[in-house]
Steps between C-alpha positions, in 0.01 A plus 500: 500500500128427538250785469469683832170537678499861624259658749483879469339653808396866534289700745243625248449529125378857461685665213792650691869499418592178680192326367574598141857383555372157601286488184799587282705228669235229500378552144848520348654196670649234276220248552728217390701574816237611752128456561359774727194517722412837654366528855346824625436546873212742448174423315477551127462874425140604436579674173695324227589842357721572801620143546794295378302175510366511140848541353625197693202284408524605134853358503369168631635551852295367790414767759380404847376781724460459876277707731738715709313832493645641823832478685365247748400270214860429409552240773217279367646563154811308605288188547312552173815561299674202660215275388514633144877461483475142620265438206727668242828367644712783355876477474530863605285779645571858390322771701437872440400778744528495878195300612547238229869481588424408862195281438660333200825400668324353804240314293764372259718351771200344672401349165847352456606722209877479465580845358356839599588834339370829637460824304596832663372789292540801730723647769230496768540819704151527649394162642817410684339188641512361145879492534473312830260244350730450201798455727351242737369287211806542278617148583208364298624668181769380259538830314358852518464664158548877532392725214799732535844523657360772727232263631761229554714739705197609701398137562847411627546813711151565637323162489830322572430229246797276413695665218579162344128440446437829319476497120429805283268457201382838368153553364461461125280656234388426146572835336306394190180550700572873520476633143505879474225505235229374737402800712217563745283809460586687819213742442271227633646578844416868469841613377506763230631422153848608398645511851800315639425240767704362789350167605517303824394133498465300822319468829384814674653434841779605734773283346457659158540859624214636288395750766845660485474508121171689514633733771788599270278531192413873523869592494574327172157539339535877538826484305358264237172661388451249216539190721260290709529208743315168459477256793415142398416252774286441803564495872412639843656842439267597216254712709790687662660563162176637357464731801862611469449587133195711587678675787795587275280613213644249251200271440483621139864395444502166686278206403447173687419224253456210743614147415555446128574194289640707212822616668719443189269724296494766774879501522527525121290817515698649792815712500655389830458232765527631853556263795530672843533181711628496857632147456489233227659177383527526123197695377338335199346828392847643435567205268168566329594864447842401367338262252270788400799724416411736781736699718451435872511720806523274804616520856834330554362191671572129478540361151454824306870561428544137401224546244609835359874429495712790377183706447416496871668828596280697260182317605516463879480725805512423874158445654382816672741734317233730363743748344678229302171338401350824368818586310518157332130503421531836326812386313350173375165650405643805321812362329354284223837389363620383842174316563518328161863395548429355843191322373690330217780403737247354742336293226832353384595412856164334567539286188864408562517452876147419617340277239237271645672198344807562710289510818316178417823316415657608830208360700497172311876457536476569874217253550677225310825553689320468834300191404802330343715586802 
């Protein structure tokens, strides 16, 4: 068949998990089969260091950023995106993240695009109106790509999206980008040399459960005198977390590193990834940890068991179960043989089951089947 013209539409291009996933997809497409253009609803990020735009442009992919800075800007964005799509004339529009999903499907249909695919990356348990908006516009969508079976079940049960339109394509990773030999110097964050480090990577907000993590920290830090906690990421909860550390007297054992571009190097220098999320979809950071040969301690939320497979029982606890969390933290941080075995198992599973090539091929096959049909 002829090369497909693909429009990839996302809410913003800051360097988050969904955004990096789009970069992996767009830059690894078989360009003899598909020619992508990326549309971003928000303006181009101010700093290229924290942006996915340079990686896309370096791969020769056109990036067009709109000007939707606030929620009320998304309605005008429909008109702007419609105009751009009428210029490109894509065979298919693939959207990512909630606002781009809604804006993209409306603009695409108004532009006469024949095929629309929406990406659902999380089981949305906070903004319930997102489910309503997805449901009432679902007729504009040919397929919804869910990142995990858990997200697909949630989308069918809670958003009441048609089950026949739900397709599961898990996130993928290039494990070769996570070599163990390339390690960050964690002393630059104020951590002392020779200590074991449990690392969290992600936004500092309610969904990620970081406040609960810090609240539990004195209980397991007291039992692990040679261990510290490193929090990597930015978000609205940072001031509260800093205050909580001071109130609990653990500021010398917990460091907040802010947003970092060198996550693979930080993980390579860590001993454990901890993910205390309240809800998820399929957390990319768990895949990153698996590729880094790290054991994981995560709450048993959407997508985590699908990632960890048979190793999930030893690496997950229910959210809010402080006793179980503390016990598993102590076990994983003190039993070096167990941690090493789980880390190797995680790496093999990441390579075998979640290679980025498999993800890209699944998207391209889906797109071609829809356009041909």
